Backbone bond lengths (Angstrom), bond angles and torsions (degrees), N, CA, C in turn:
res aa  C-N    CA-C-N  psi(-1)  N-CA   C-N-CA  omega(-1)  CA-C   N-CA-C  phi
1 M - - - 1.467 - - 1.520 108.56 -
2 I 1.345 116.41 128.77 1.428 121.92 179.54 1.532 109.51 -89.31
3 E 1.330 114.81 132.16 1.444 123.92 177.92 1.533 108.75 -110.37
4 I 1.310 118.14 128.14 1.472 122.96 174.86 1.506 105.01 -99.43
5 R 1.361 116.87 121.15 1.464 120.37 -175.05 1.508 112.99 -136.68
6 R 1.295 116.94 130.25 1.470 121.96 176.81 1.505 109.16 -79.59
7 M 1.332 115.65 130.70 1.441 123.01 179.91 1.525 111.26 -80.92
8 A 1.332 114.49 149.84 1.471 121.33 179.87 1.524 107.78 -144.40
9 I 1.322 116.53 175.29 1.453 119.78 176.08 1.502 107.64 -56.65
10 G 1.339 116.59 133.71 1.447 122.14 -176.67 1.517 111.33 106.50
11 D 1.345 116.91 -15.25 1.454 121.24 -179.86 1.539 112.77 -97.62
12 E 1.320 117.40 17.16 1.462 121.33 -176.67 1.503 112.54 -56.81
13 A 1.313 119.55 -40.50 1.472 122.32 -177.34 1.519 110.45 -65.52
14 L 1.326 116.06 -36.84 1.470 119.92 178.08 1.521 111.16 -68.61
15 V 1.311 117.38 -38.46 1.480 121.01 175.26 1.493 110.50 -63.73
16 M 1.365 115.77 -44.71 1.485 120.30 179.93 1.531 109.04 -62.59
17 A 1.323 118.76 -32.38 1.478 120.80 179.04 1.530 111.25 -70.40
18 A 1.310 116.56 -16.45 1.528 121.29 178.73 1.493 110.03 -88.57
19 G 1.329 119.92 14.03 1.438 122.87 -173.18 1.494 117.11 -51.72
20 D 1.375 117.06 -33.63 1.468 120.34 -178.12 1.549 111.11 -74.89
21 L 1.288 117.43 -12.19 1.469 119.79 176.44 1.511 114.13 -84.15
22 F 1.321 116.36 -22.64 1.461 122.79 178.84 1.532 110.82 -82.03
23 D 1.342 117.15 165.09 1.451 121.40 174.83 1.543 112.23 -60.00
24 R 1.357 114.88 -37.52 1.445 122.83 177.36 1.532 103.85 -138.52
25 P 1.333 117.62 159.97 1.502 119.59 175.70 1.512 110.91 -53.29
26 A 1.329 115.33 138.74 1.444 121.58 177.33 1.537 110.81 -60.53
27 E 1.309 116.51 142.49 1.453 122.69 176.83 1.534 107.14 -97.27
28 L 1.337 117.84 133.85 1.457 121.04 -175.82 1.520 110.54 -60.04
29 T 1.301 119.07 -45.58 1.501 121.83 -175.85 1.534 108.90 -63.14
30 A 1.335 117.70 -44.92 1.456 121.12 178.87 1.507 111.21 -65.72
31 T 1.355 117.25 -39.19 1.458 120.63 177.24 1.494 112.14 -60.91
32 E 1.348 115.75 -46.95 1.465 120.31 178.01 1.497 111.77 -59.63
33 R 1.334 117.16 -43.58 1.480 119.44 179.34 1.512 111.42 -65.92
34 F 1.348 117.95 -42.69 1.459 122.33 -179.90 1.526 109.69 -58.50
35 L 1.317 117.89 -49.11 1.453 122.86 -175.52 1.508 111.12 -69.03
36 A 1.317 117.87 -26.89 1.473 121.86 -178.54 1.527 112.65 -80.65
37 E 1.365 117.32 -20.85 1.439 119.67 -179.85 1.505 111.97 -76.98
38 P 1.353 117.32 125.38 1.473 119.52 -175.90 1.510 114.08 -59.42
39 G 1.336 118.30 -32.47 1.461 121.92 -176.47 1.509 115.28 -93.73
40 H 1.354 116.55 9.23 1.494 121.09 178.26 1.530 107.35 -107.94
41 H 1.348 113.18 136.27 1.479 116.24 -175.19 1.556 107.99 -134.31
42 L 1.330 114.34 137.27 1.472 122.01 176.66 1.469 107.28 -133.46
43 I 1.334 116.80 123.75 1.505 122.39 -179.84 1.540 104.64 -120.94
44 L 1.365 113.93 125.10 1.433 121.14 177.21 1.510 112.64 -101.71
45 A 1.311 116.62 146.96 1.442 123.18 166.79 1.498 107.17 -100.48
46 L 1.334 116.74 127.11 1.467 120.35 -174.84 1.561 108.65 -122.63
47 N 1.337 114.60 133.40 1.452 120.97 174.50 1.472 107.62 -113.83
48 G 1.328 117.33 107.21 1.476 120.31 -175.32 1.499 112.61 63.35
49 G 1.344 117.23 28.52 1.475 120.13 179.97 1.496 113.44 87.82
50 V 1.340 119.03 -2.88 1.452 123.57 179.22 1.518 110.44 -100.41
51 P 1.319 118.48 125.38 1.497 121.08 178.68 1.513 111.59 -60.78
52 V 1.382 115.29 126.97 1.437 121.79 177.58 1.531 112.18 -124.40
53 G 1.304 118.15 -1.10 1.490 121.63 179.59 1.496 107.97 -177.04
54 F 1.348 113.25 162.53 1.453 118.70 175.60 1.518 109.54 -158.33
55 V 1.317 114.18 159.89 1.459 123.53 170.14 1.511 106.17 -133.83
56 S 1.345 116.91 139.74 1.484 118.85 175.56 1.518 106.88 -123.92
57 G 1.287 114.80 150.35 1.449 122.50 -179.43 1.510 112.05 -142.71
58 V 1.314 116.93 151.42 1.453 121.86 179.25 1.536 107.06 -133.45
59 E 1.355 114.36 128.96 1.458 120.06 177.70 1.518 108.99 -77.11
60 L 1.323 117.21 132.96 1.471 122.55 176.06 1.531 106.92 -120.10
61 T 1.308 114.55 128.12 1.454 120.78 -178.40 1.516 109.90 -120.22
62 H 1.332 116.21 136.41 1.454 121.41 177.76 1.519 107.21 -132.60
63 P 1.367 116.28 144.11 1.497 119.44 -173.67 1.517 114.80 -55.98
64 D 1.367 117.80 -32.80 1.485 117.32 -175.44 1.541 112.64 -102.62
65 K 1.330 116.92 2.25 1.460 118.38 -175.03 1.536 112.88 -121.83
66 G 1.273 118.24 -27.27 1.428 121.39 -171.31 1.533 110.76 93.46
67 T 1.347 116.41 -149.66 1.473 120.37 -172.73 1.509 109.60 -117.70
68 E 1.351 115.55 133.72 1.437 123.14 175.35 1.511 108.68 -125.32
69 M 1.343 115.10 161.26 1.466 119.51 178.95 1.518 109.68 -105.71
70 F 1.328 117.20 127.15 1.434 123.79 173.21 1.523 107.96 -96.31
71 L 1.322 116.84 117.29 1.439 122.57 175.78 1.539 106.29 -76.68
72 Y 1.316 115.36 104.15 1.468 121.03 -169.69 1.517 111.56 -77.79
73 E 1.343 117.18 -46.74 1.447 121.04 -177.75 1.493 112.29 -157.60
74 L 1.299 117.34 145.80 1.422 125.33 177.58 1.495 109.37 -135.18
75 T 1.355 118.60 129.40 1.445 123.25 178.34 1.516 109.66 -144.67
76 V 1.332 114.87 138.64 1.472 122.33 174.04 1.510 105.34 -128.83
77 S 1.354 117.03 136.39 1.452 120.14 -179.95 1.543 108.84 -62.41
78 E 1.338 114.57 151.34 1.465 121.37 -177.16 1.519 111.32 -50.73
79 A 1.314 117.49 -45.04 1.476 122.28 -175.18 1.525 112.71 -67.50
80 H 1.328 117.87 -15.85 1.468 120.41 -174.70 1.534 111.28 -113.21
81 R 1.311 118.89 10.92 1.471 121.29 -179.36 1.519 108.51 -80.15
82 Q 1.351 114.30 163.23 1.496 123.73 178.69 1.532 112.16 62.72
83 Q 1.358 115.56 28.43 1.443 120.18 177.59 1.549 111.67 -124.51
84 G 1.309 117.15 8.22 1.467 120.75 178.47 1.516 113.63 87.27
85 L 1.322 118.03 4.42 1.448 120.94 -176.77 1.542 111.14 -69.26
86 G 1.328 117.95 -40.16 1.479 120.05 177.61 1.520 109.65 -59.52
87 G 1.284 118.38 -47.53 1.464 122.65 178.60 1.516 112.17 -61.49
88 A 1.322 118.05 -37.72 1.438 122.83 178.95 1.579 110.33 -65.98
89 L 1.343 115.42 -40.63 1.457 120.70 177.43 1.536 110.63 -64.20
90 V 1.356 116.75 -45.28 1.460 121.81 178.84 1.513 110.63 -61.08
91 A 1.359 115.91 -43.02 1.473 119.80 178.06 1.490 111.20 -63.23
92 A 1.359 118.23 -38.95 1.463 119.98 178.21 1.527 111.64 -62.13
93 L 1.355 116.31 -41.94 1.473 118.40 178.30 1.531 110.83 -68.50
94 R 1.359 117.32 -40.20 1.451 120.93 176.27 1.548 111.57 -58.53
95 D 1.297 116.18 -46.06 1.468 120.69 179.34 1.507 110.30 -63.90
96 L 1.318 119.34 -41.57 1.448 122.87 176.32 1.555 110.26 -59.91
97 A 1.337 115.16 -47.36 1.477 120.61 179.11 1.516 110.24 -57.42
98 R 1.320 115.64 -47.03 1.497 119.40 179.03 1.522 109.94 -60.26
99 S 1.335 118.92 -43.22 1.474 121.00 -178.96 1.530 112.46 -66.02
100 L 1.327 116.88 -26.03 1.451 122.03 178.51 1.514 112.85 -86.32
101 G 1.344 117.61 -2.19 1.452 119.86 177.57 1.523 113.81 89.55
102 C 1.328 118.87 12.70 1.448 120.94 179.17 1.518 109.60 -66.77
103 Y 1.336 118.59 138.89 1.477 121.09 178.88 1.515 112.65 -82.19
104 G 1.340 117.04 -13.19 1.467 118.96 -178.02 1.563 109.72 -170.87
105 M 1.306 112.48 171.01 1.508 119.47 177.22 1.501 106.46 -139.56
106 W 1.354 116.11 145.98 1.462 118.59 179.66 1.540 109.39 -147.44
107 V 1.363 112.94 162.66 1.442 121.02 -177.45 1.507 108.16 -148.58
108 L 1.315 116.05 153.09 1.471 122.62 173.18 1.498 108.10 -110.59
109 T 1.286 119.34 140.60 1.461 124.51 170.51 1.507 109.27 -150.93
110 D 1.332 117.12 172.84 1.421 119.44 179.59 1.530 110.56 -85.83
111 H 1.351 114.12 149.31 1.509 118.78 179.74 1.511 114.18 -58.19
112 D 1.347 116.74 -28.21 1.467 120.58 -176.96 1.526 112.46 -97.41
113 N 1.317 118.02 9.78 1.490 120.03 178.61 1.551 107.31 -90.92
114 A 1.340 114.39 81.91 1.457 120.94 -176.03 1.523 113.42 -56.96
115 A 1.356 115.73 -42.37 1.482 119.60 -178.06 1.519 110.79 -63.68
116 A 1.301 117.30 -43.92 1.502 120.20 179.88 1.524 109.05 -65.83
117 L 1.338 117.39 -46.97 1.458 118.42 179.93 1.541 111.47 -58.43
118 A 1.300 116.23 -44.89 1.496 118.89 179.41 1.516 111.13 -62.30
119 T 1.342 117.15 -40.44 1.473 119.69 179.68 1.538 111.03 -63.27
120 Y 1.344 115.39 -51.26 1.440 118.77 -176.79 1.505 113.59 -66.87
121 L 1.307 118.17 -40.29 1.467 121.84 176.63 1.522 110.58 -66.77
122 G 1.319 116.83 -38.94 1.456 121.67 177.75 1.520 112.16 -67.18
123 A 1.330 117.91 -24.76 1.462 121.78 176.47 1.520 112.77 -92.49
124 G 1.302 116.58 11.93 1.482 120.52 171.66 1.490 117.13 99.78
125 A 1.353 118.01 5.97 1.454 119.37 177.58 1.551 110.36 -66.51
126 E 1.289 116.38 155.48 1.470 121.21 175.38 1.549 109.15 -77.51
127 A 1.312 114.13 162.85 1.431 120.13 178.54 1.513 113.38 -53.83
128 P 1.313 119.13 147.57 1.479 122.41 179.65 1.516 113.10 -55.14
129 S 1.349 114.35 146.56 1.444 120.40 178.24 1.525 109.45 -102.46
130 S 1.322 115.89 178.88 1.475 119.05 -179.64 1.525 111.35 -102.77
131 H 1.333 118.40 25.46 1.485 120.09 -179.94 1.529 109.42 -63.97
132 V 1.363 113.21 156.85 1.443 119.64 -179.48 1.550 105.64 -116.00
133 L 1.275 117.93 133.90 1.468 122.56 177.27 1.513 108.43 -96.61
134 L 1.290 116.10 128.99 1.469 124.60 175.10 1.540 105.80 -122.31
135 N 1.292 115.75 142.60 1.492 116.06 -179.67 1.545 107.83 -143.47
136 W 1.324 111.70 161.88 1.476 120.50 176.60 1.521 106.50 -117.51
137 D 1.314 118.10 130.80 1.447 124.09 173.91 1.525 106.40 -91.45
138 L 1.296 116.83 97.54 1.468 121.17 -173.14 1.552 111.90 -76.65
139 R 1.326 116.13 -2.08 1.465 118.90 175.42 1.511 111.58 -85.95
140 Q 1.351 115.51 -10.05 1.466 122.22 -179.26 1.518 110.66 -101.73
141 P 1.302 119.62 142.70 1.475 120.18 174.54 1.504 111.95 -55.49
142 G 1.322 118.04 134.87 1.430 121.92 178.52 1.527 113.86 81.76
143 G 1.346 117.43 -5.20 1.451 123.71 -174.88 1.527 110.25 -81.09
């Protein structure tokens, strides 16, 4: 049975146990900081207490717009894909955003990421836009 559970302060060990789901192993200090921030959200999917997926979101507030949820990252373990778990995690974050009074939720993904597009569209997202993402690598000189 899969359990969808929102992480909170005190769940650091469980987040650390999800290390293989992240791009790199979770760092304890960063995990503690993330969980302590009121506008940062991490929801894990657990199979028998073992992390098999997660979605993270960050609330963004602007004076003239209010607050929206940025879906930061979504991952489901290889063995648990194609079972609706990604959609369930997105729905959990969407429901949380709605309960917090967010006026919307958004995510960025690549045009050729068919799995992500199918998951997000299946979870009720609108069709992709033509926005362009620009970023600064602040670890590089001049970035």
